[in-house]
C-alpha positions in Angstrom: -62.9 57.0 78.9 -62.8 59.5 76.1 -61.5 58.7 72.6 -58.2 60.4 71.8 -58.3 62.7 68.7 -55.5 60.7 67.1 -55.7 57.3 68.6 -52.7 55.0 68.6 -52.9 51.3 68.9 -51.5 49.7 72.1 -48.2 48.2 70.8 -48.7 45.1 73.0 -52.1 44.3 71.5 -52.2 41.2 69.3 -54.6 40.6 66.5 -55.7 37.1 65.3 -58.0 36.9 62.3 -60.4 34.0 62.3 -61.8 32.1 59.3 -65.3 33.2 60.1 -64.8 36.9 59.4 -64.2 37.8 63.0 -60.9 39.2 64.4 -59.8 38.6 68.0 -57.9 41.5 69.6 -56.0 40.5 72.8 -54.5 43.0 75.2 -51.7 41.3 77.2 -51.4 44.3 79.5 -54.9 43.6 80.9 -55.5 40.0 79.8 -58.6 41.4 78.0 -59.9 40.3 74.6 -62.4 41.6 72.1 -63.9 40.0 69.1 -64.7 42.4 66.2 -66.4 41.8 62.9 -64.9 42.7 59.5 -65.9 46.4 59.9 -64.4 46.5 63.4 -61.2 45.0 62.0 -61.1 47.7 59.3 -61.4 50.3 62.1 -58.6 48.6 63.9 -56.4 48.8 60.8 -57.1 52.5 60.4 -55.9 53.3 63.9 -52.3 54.5 63.4 -51.7 57.6 65.5 -51.8 59.8 62.3 -55.5 59.6 61.5 -58.0 61.5 63.5 -61.2 59.9 64.7 -63.0 61.9 62.0 -60.7 60.5 59.4 -61.2 56.9 60.7 -65.0 57.4 60.5 -64.6 58.9 57.0 -62.4 55.9 56.0 -65.1 53.4 57.0 -67.8 55.5 55.4 -65.8 55.6 52.1 -65.5 51.8 52.1 -69.3 51.4 52.8 -71.0 54.3 50.9 -74.4 52.7 51.3 -74.0 52.2 55.1 -76.7 53.8 57.3 -76.1 57.1 59.0 -75.6 55.3 62.3 -72.3 53.9 61.0 -70.6 57.1 62.3 -71.9 56.6 65.8 -71.1 52.8 65.6 -67.4 53.6 64.8 -67.2 56.2 67.6 -68.7 53.7 70.0 -66.2 51.0 69.0 -63.3 53.5 69.4 -64.6 54.4 72.9 -64.8 50.7 73.8 -61.2 50.1 72.5 -60.0 53.1 74.6 -61.9 51.8 77.6 -60.3 48.3 77.3 -56.8 49.7 76.8 -56.5 48.8 73.1 -55.9 52.4 72.0 -54.6 55.5 73.6 -52.8 58.7 72.8 -49.2 59.8 72.6 -48.2 62.1 75.4 -45.4 64.4 74.5 -42.6 64.6 77.0 -41.8 68.1 78.3 -38.4 69.4 77.2 -37.9 66.7 74.5 -37.9 68.0 71.0 
């Protein structure tokens, strides 16, 4: 599944932050779950339907200026996994609705 240009979070998804630095994302639509580290949780918080994937990557890069170049690919890989698992999608405009 491809990553939408401006991903939006699945409104049914639930986030539970653990005491160990990991965050559990649960998708009740599919009964799926994903555990993400602190960086993954930051990515999740940047997904709002307004930011593009490039802006999400830039947001992570700005928080971690010393991160290796692979951080861009890592964020895109996480976004692809979130899309595949139904945690993110895109808004589809209805025809004829202003």
